[in-house]
C-alpha positions in Angstrom: -155.0 71.1 -40.3 -153.4 70.1 -43.6 -150.7 72.5 -44.9 -149.1 72.4 -48.3 -146.1 74.7 -48.8 -144.2 75.5 -52.0 -141.6 78.1 -52.9 -142.8 80.6 -55.5 -140.4 83.0 -57.4 -139.9 86.1 -55.2 -140.3 88.5 -58.1 -143.7 87.0 -59.1 -145.0 87.0 -55.6 -143.7 90.5 -54.8 -145.5 91.8 -58.0 -148.7 90.0 -57.0 -148.5 91.2 -53.4 -147.9 94.8 -54.4 -150.4 95.0 -57.2 -153.2 93.0 -55.5 -152.8 93.6 -51.8 -151.4 97.2 -51.7 -154.2 98.6 -53.9 -157.2 97.0 -52.3 -159.0 97.8 -49.1 -158.3 95.1 -46.4 -161.1 93.0 -45.2 -162.1 92.8 -41.5 -160.9 89.2 -41.0 -157.3 90.1 -42.1 -156.8 91.8 -38.7 -156.8 88.3 -37.1 -154.3 85.5 -37.1 -155.8 82.6 -39.1 -155.1 80.2 -36.3 -157.5 82.2 -34.0 -160.5 82.0 -36.4 -163.2 79.3 -36.1 -165.4 78.0 -38.9 -168.7 77.4 -37.1 -171.1 77.1 -40.0 -171.0 76.0 -43.6 -173.8 76.7 -46.2 -173.4 75.1 -49.6 -176.8 76.0 -51.2 -176.8 79.8 -50.9 -178.0 82.0 -53.8 -174.5 83.4 -54.1 -172.7 80.0 -53.8 -171.2 78.4 -50.8 -170.5 80.4 -47.7 -169.1 79.9 -44.2 -169.6 81.5 -40.9 -166.4 82.5 -39.1 -166.0 83.5 -35.5 -163.2 86.0 -34.6 -161.5 86.3 -31.3 -164.0 88.8 -30.0 -166.9 86.3 -30.7 -168.2 88.3 -33.7 -169.5 86.3 -36.6 -168.4 87.0 -40.2 -169.8 85.5 -43.4 -167.2 84.6 -46.1 -167.3 83.3 -49.6 -164.8 82.2 -52.2 -162.7 85.3 -53.0 -162.7 86.8 -49.6 -159.4 87.3 -47.6 -158.7 86.4 -44.0 -155.7 86.1 -41.7 -152.5 88.2 -41.6 -150.7 86.3 -44.4 -152.9 87.5 -47.3 -155.1 84.3 -47.1 -157.4 84.0 -50.1 -160.5 81.8 -49.7 -160.3 79.4 -52.7 -163.0 76.7 -51.8 -165.7 76.1 -49.3 -166.8 72.4 -48.8 -168.8 70.5 -46.2 -165.5 69.8 -44.4 -164.2 73.4 -44.1 -162.5 76.3 -45.9 -159.5 76.0 -48.2 -157.2 79.0 -48.1 -154.0 79.9 -50.0 -151.7 82.2 -48.1 -148.7 84.2 -49.4 -146.0 85.0 -46.8 -142.5 86.2 -46.7 -139.5 84.2 -45.3 -136.3 86.3 -45.4 -135.9 87.4 -49.0 -138.3 84.8 -50.5 -142.0 84.7 -50.7 -143.8 81.4 -50.2 -147.3 80.1 -50.9 -149.1 77.6 -48.7 -152.5 75.9 -48.8 -154.3 75.6 -45.5 -157.6 74.1 -44.5 -159.7 75.6 -41.8 -161.8 72.6 -40.6 -165.4 73.2 -39.6 -166.0 73.0 -35.9 -169.3 71.3 -36.3 -170.2 68.6 -38.9 -172.1 69.8 -42.0 -175.8 69.1 -41.6 -177.8 69.4 -44.9 -181.1 69.6 -42.9 -180.1 73.1 -41.7 -179.8 74.4 -45.3 -182.5 76.7 -46.7 -183.3 76.1 -50.4 -182.9 79.5 -52.1 -185.2 78.4 -54.9 -188.2 78.0 -52.7 
């Protein structure tokens, strides 16, 4: 799992966190720790763009797309590729807020033969 971490001005992140996260309804996968989630399926040819199947700790399957949130650190799905899901998280360390980029790798290799062409 590749992690990229950078310090972001606390005022900026606090404003983003309050305005964005405090006023929206939380998504179901935000109840789980990111490390406990498993990417078990990737679809790159869907009508609505790429999507991924995620298994939670209870064994339930969730479908995510770019723009969905997951994990307890306000993880925003930024990209879905054949290798996995790229997430940007915002988390607090003491008085500072930090941002990190994390990849959730797919458990099984991407297989194009399992894709359904939405145009047919």
